[in-house]
Phi, psi and omega in degrees: 000319178299323179296315179297320180296322179294318178296320179296318179296319178298317179296322180293324179288338183232061186299313183296314181298316180294320181295315180295319177297314180297321179298318180299317179292313181298319179295319180298313181289326176299312181295323178298313181295317181294317178299314179295320179295313179297318178298318178298320179299314180294317181291322177296322178294318178297319179296318180295320180293332180264008182263023181271000177213162179283145184290319184276061179221159182220142176248139183238129182235147171283146182230217182229130180296141183249000180210150178290151180196140175054040177081002180252145181280166175285169180084017180268135180287135176249119178249128180290148184229174180303323182295331176293323177294319179296317178299318179300318184283331186260303185290337182244028182296339180296335181239334184277126178273296180229141180227148178206185181221169183213133174224158183238152166228112186269156172069050176252157179251129178247125185234146174217110186066233180268352183262150179207159177222153173265135186208184175236142176269137182235105181273123185224171170262164182303327183291351179298326180295325179287316183296315185261009177050050180290132179247134180253140175270342179196153176080208185225174177261179176299138177238178184296327179293321177301318180293313184295315184267001180053049182291148176268075178236158181211157172246126185246140178296148182303320183296326177282325176298326179293331177284329180280322178229086188301321187280325184211081184300334180291343177294344180289339182298126181088353180274162177262129177241158179265127174247098190067241179256006184250157180256128177237151177259131178280119181249351181201154174244122180279130180300137183293130179242105184285353179279355176205160180284118180263082181244001183263129175266130186266131178227165177298140182303311184294329179295311180294319181300322182281313185298321184259021172051051178276358179063233180255015182281144171232143181291308176204161180249141174226146180204156172259156184214170179215167175079006177246089191263345181237166178296324179296318178299317181293320179296319180294319179296314181299319180297315181291320181293315181296319180298321180294313179293323179299315178298329179292340181241020179054046175244155181301134182303330182263011179282110184274357181258346181285327177228124181261138179238131173247102182265106183287337180290311179293327176298318179294322178296315179295322179293322178296321178295316178297320178298317179298319179296317181295316179298318179297317180298320179297318178296318181297313180298315181296319181292324176294322175298317178295324181299325179300322177291321180295321177299321177299319178298315180300316179297318179296321179295323176297317178295320179299316179298318181296316181292330185257019182301313180298320180299315180293326177296317179296318179302315182290327181294329181264011171113003178292138181277155176303328181295323180293321176296316180300318183295321181299311184293313182294319180297317178298317180298315182294318182295315180297313181295313183294316183296306182289330175295321178296320177298315179298322179295315179299317179296322177296319178296318178298318179297320178294319177297324177294317177299320180296321182287329185262321183248335185299125178061012178277120182284154176248123180277125179259353185100324178256324180207174180248130180239147177251126183254345181224126175227119177050063179283066182231172180244138183290161178298322179300321178294319178298319178296317179298319179296321178299317178297319178300319179298314182297315179296315181296321178296322178295314180296320182298324181267354186293309183297312176299324181293318179297322178296318180292322183290333185269351186293139179278137183305317183297322179288324180294321181290337178274349182290150177257000000 
């Protein structure tokens, strides 16, 4: 208690010096917390926006050959077919879990009673709901029986159902609607997703393929996979998979433009690496900001030692031990750093809570879709504890050198100091 009272008296005698030192520390920790919170908000929003599909999935598109092969010139269009889907399911079964295909028919009119909407038909397999994390507000998704029997059933987005039945869109469930000149039964309502335009009506793949005479063509193939845990594994799989499909279309096995692959797993890995780099950069910037305050504490402690040299000399002359002198300086450094650092931390947390209340999860309307740029811009309790520990350690280090200097001073020299 006597030690705390002594430190308090010293702070009262040097109000301006203590205040400026405290401000430097508080500002450093405030900026660290705010930077980490803002960075977390941006990264969380990016993660949420990319969480609309499963990571271990791949999309396959037909492209254009870029080199001659097997007597054929380059520049030939490659269209994926049913046999490519079969190859994906059979030859690559060691890694492929579920595979399906997707085709579109654009510019169709869907009518119910006197109301109608313009839309696009999207023919899919049942596994499409898993890959794209489709959420339904009512009813069911496409199933295997729909595919096998080529049923005329559809899932319609809520926003379009609302145009067909304004007062009660769920009443559309189980009803028959006209798709062009054909009758389809509504079996599900897709939950509205404001992060993208929901204008596609989902139907069984085989139904669309047959009705619109697509033959054996598929627009694109999608599948989930397992056992490819590194970038090297994924690159080897993609090379082997592309070469197999290329040979199926008389394209050069190493032609990377004839078949396009979108590997969401490697994309997620690269994003995780980028996120880690950004988080590290935020910590580095914040810690350097904090360091400026700690340097200020060290400088103030040096001035304190210089001003109190005679006092320390008298203390040692009447029997004070070097350890007691050391304790006074280090304790003052830790208390100043910890107290003002705690204030800065609280202000930083308040600033993050304000960002969360004003920007957190607030969508931005682009006219076509809604995007979220900030999600939970806050700092975890563990981070706050870690920052507190950094403050205590930094305060100790800041006061250590001045304290050692004060503890080593000879009484006779200290008494002669001015």
